[in-house]
Each structure stands twice: as C-alpha cells, then as structure tokens.
C-alpha positions in Angstrom: 13.6 51.8 -74.4 11.1 54.4 -73.2 11.6 57.9 -74.6 10.9 61.1 -72.6 10.5 64.6 -74.0 13.4 67.1 -73.7 12.7 70.8 -74.1 15.4 73.3 -74.7 15.6 77.0 -75.8 17.9 77.8 -78.6 18.2 80.7 -81.0 16.5 80.5 -84.4 20.0 80.4 -86.0 21.0 77.3 -84.1 17.7 75.6 -84.8 18.2 76.3 -88.5 21.7 74.9 -88.3 20.4 71.7 -86.7 17.7 71.5 -89.5 20.3 71.8 -92.2 22.7 69.3 -90.6 19.8 66.8 -90.1 18.6 67.2 -93.7 22.2 66.8 -95.0 22.6 63.6 -92.9 19.1 62.3 -93.8 18.2 62.1 -90.1 15.7 63.8 -87.8 16.8 66.4 -85.4 16.1 63.9 -82.6 18.4 61.4 -84.2 21.1 64.0 -84.7 21.0 65.1 -81.0 20.9 61.5 -79.8 24.1 60.9 -81.8 25.8 63.9 -80.3 24.8 62.9 -76.8 26.0 59.3 -77.4 29.4 60.7 -78.5 29.9 62.7 -75.3 32.5 61.3 -72.9 31.3 59.1 -70.0 30.9 61.0 -66.7 33.6 60.4 -64.1 31.1 59.8 -61.3 28.8 56.9 -62.1 25.5 58.3 -60.8 25.5 61.9 -59.5 21.7 62.2 -59.8 20.9 59.8 -57.0 23.6 61.3 -54.7 
C-alpha cells in the first residue's frame, strides 16, 4: 500500500501526549494514529469524496 503524507496542526501539549502514548505502546506516532483511524466507525455513505 502506498503511503501519503498527512500534515496536521496540534498544540505542543497534544503532541507530547502522543509521544508519551507511542513510547508506552512501543509504537511510532504514525502507527498510533493509524490504529486510531482504523478503529473509527465506517462512514454511512460509501464514497462521499467522488460525489
């Protein structure tokens, strides 16, 4: 699977919290965010991006 960059703006406090959680889980921040996204519920509409 091809990976694309994702840039977000968060407060230093939230970044630090992610760093602590990632270190505690022995994962990278990327892996932690991917896990969070994978656990989101599926969208009700199958593909709203294409219209």
